C-alpha positions, 0 to 999 in steps of 0.5 A: 838718323832713323834711330838708335837701338841694339841687335835682337840676336840668338845670343841676346834673345837666350840670355833674355829667356833666362830672365824672370818675367819682372827682369824682362819687364825692367829690361825692356823699360830700360832699353825701349821706354822713352820716359823710364829708359834709353827709348830705342827705336831702331834695332837689327835683326839677323837672317840666319845665325851670326857671330852672335848666335850659339851655333850655326843655322839657317831656315831651309834644309840642305840643297832645298833651292826651292825652299820648300823646307823654309821655317823660322821655328828657330827665331819663334822660340826666343828671338821673336818673342824678345822683339815683340816684348820690346815692340810692346814698350817701345811703341813703335820700333823699326827693325832692319834685318841682315844675313851674315851668310846664306845657307852653305849650299848657295855658296862657292865655299860650301860652308857658312863661314870664311867668306865664300860668295853667293853663286849666281845660280842661287840669287833668285833663290836667295831674293826669295829667302828674304821675301819668305823671312819677312813674311813669316816675321809678319805672320808672328806679328813682327814687321821687318821694315828694312833689309840689308843684302849682307852684313860686312860684305868685303870681309871673310871671317872665321864665323859666318860671312859672305863676300859681295863686291859692290857690283855683285850687291848691286846686281843682287838688290836690283835685279833680284831682291827688289823684283822678288819684294815687289812681286810679293806686294812688299 
């Protein structure tokens, strides 16, 4: 067991942002302080929107396979500040980030929702997307210690989702994601 915790989602961060500074401090202490609270040390974050988001989003414009428009401004508004506040209280906080769906143009169904499959011609771009996500979070002072290839890889949901077979997930992780992380020194 690496630790216990919760999830930093768009919805939780939006609610957190509405709290007073005093309530934010109390909230973080209740969840992350080892003496006063639960002492959470391991939490999950989302790469792009999830079923716990106020709306659908990703970090590139449509059809930007070169990721030139990559921008995490959405997360800088509420999600990253919440993670940083929690980390201040926890001391050390491990963060695992996972996508619910790649951008729609990278999938065979051309939408974020209802499953769909990552098109093979986008394996490299999607791996580089992970790298950019981790690097941009690091620039904001948030370390992403772990990533998962996909949230619920066998599910087709009415919300953000993407299906992978075990073989597809292995191929993506081994042949694209790991090399992209190695090349970036991650």
